[in-house]
C-alpha positions as CSV (number, residue, x, y, z in Angstrom):
1,M,44.3,15.0,17.2
2,P,41.3,13.4,18.9
3,G,41.5,9.8,19.7
4,A,39.1,6.9,20.1
5,R,40.2,6.5,23.7
6,D,39.5,10.1,24.6
7,P,36.3,10.1,26.7
8,D,35.3,13.5,25.4
9,Y,35.8,12.4,21.8
10,V,33.7,9.3,22.4
11,E,30.9,11.3,24.1
12,R,30.8,13.8,21.2
13,I,30.4,11.0,18.7
14,L,27.8,9.2,20.7
15,D,25.8,12.4,21.3
16,L,25.7,13.0,17.5
17,V,24.6,9.5,16.8
18,E,21.7,9.8,19.2
19,Q,20.6,12.9,17.2
20,V,20.2,11.0,13.9
21,P,16.4,10.8,13.4
22,P,14.7,7.4,12.8
23,G,14.7,6.5,9.1
24,R,17.8,8.6,8.5
25,V,21.5,7.8,8.4
26,T,24.8,9.6,8.6
27,T,28.3,8.3,7.7
28,Y,31.5,7.7,9.6
29,G,33.1,10.4,7.5
30,A,30.4,13.0,8.2
31,L,30.8,12.4,11.9
32,A,34.5,12.7,11.6
33,D,34.1,16.0,9.8
34,V,32.3,17.4,12.8
35,V,34.3,15.9,15.7
36,G,37.7,15.6,14.1
37,G,39.8,12.6,13.3
38,G,38.8,10.3,10.5
39,P,36.2,7.7,9.6
40,R,38.2,4.9,11.1
41,Q,38.5,6.6,14.4
42,V,34.7,7.0,14.4
43,G,34.3,3.4,13.5
44,T,36.5,2.4,16.4
45,V,34.4,4.4,18.8
46,M,31.3,2.8,17.4
47,A,32.7,-0.7,17.6
48,H,33.7,-0.2,21.3
49,H,31.0,2.1,22.6
50,G,28.1,2.2,20.1
51,G,25.9,-0.5,21.4
52,A,23.8,1.8,23.5
53,V,23.0,4.3,20.6
54,P,21.3,3.7,17.3
55,W,24.5,2.3,15.7
56,W,22.6,1.2,12.5
57,R,22.1,4.8,11.6
58,V,25.9,5.2,11.0
59,I,27.0,3.7,7.7
60,R,29.7,3.7,5.1
61,A,29.6,6.5,2.5
62,D,28.4,3.9,-0.1
63,G,25.3,3.0,1.9
64,S,26.6,-0.2,3.3
65,L,27.4,-1.6,6.8
66,P,30.1,-4.0,7.6
67,P,28.8,-7.5,6.6
68,S,28.7,-8.5,10.3
69,H,26.1,-5.8,11.0
70,Q,23.8,-6.2,8.0
71,A,21.4,-8.9,9.5
72,A,21.0,-7.0,12.8
73,A,20.5,-3.6,11.1
74,R,17.9,-4.8,8.5
75,P,14.9,-5.0,11.0
76,H,15.7,-1.4,12.2
77,Y,15.7,-0.1,8.6
78,D,12.4,-1.9,8.0
79,D,10.8,-0.6,11.3
80,E,12.0,3.0,10.6
81,R,11.3,2.9,6.9
82,T,14.8,3.9,6.1
83,P,15.1,4.2,2.2
84,T,17.0,1.3,0.8
85,L,18.1,0.3,-2.7
86,P,17.4,-3.0,-4.4
87,S,21.0,-4.0,-3.6
88,G,20.1,-3.8,0.1
89,K,22.3,-0.8,0.7
90,V,20.8,2.3,2.3
91,D,19.8,5.0,-0.2
92,V,22.2,7.6,1.1
93,R,20.9,10.3,-1.1
94,S,17.4,10.0,0.3
95,A,18.3,9.1,3.9
96,F,21.3,11.2,4.7
97,W,21.2,13.4,7.8
98,S,24.0,15.9,8.2
99,P,25.5,16.1,11.8
100,R,26.4,19.8,11.2
């Protein structure tokens, strides 16, 4: 099984994240479906290596980000005109990009 410490696994995830178009999002689970592992492994990669890629475009399946990321992500969503809901979550139905 791939691991968050495997450089090839990390690179595959980061490459996919870089492909997510502005104004669109994908989920930890969707990335895991493509590269293997699970959403938590993808989250670990993003936490340790995601600073150089558009990390705000990777969200939870319910449209949310971890609370610690919300304030930093909001300007990106506004700039990119990412569809959001009144709750502040990303409108996953409108904004989802499939990494397949």
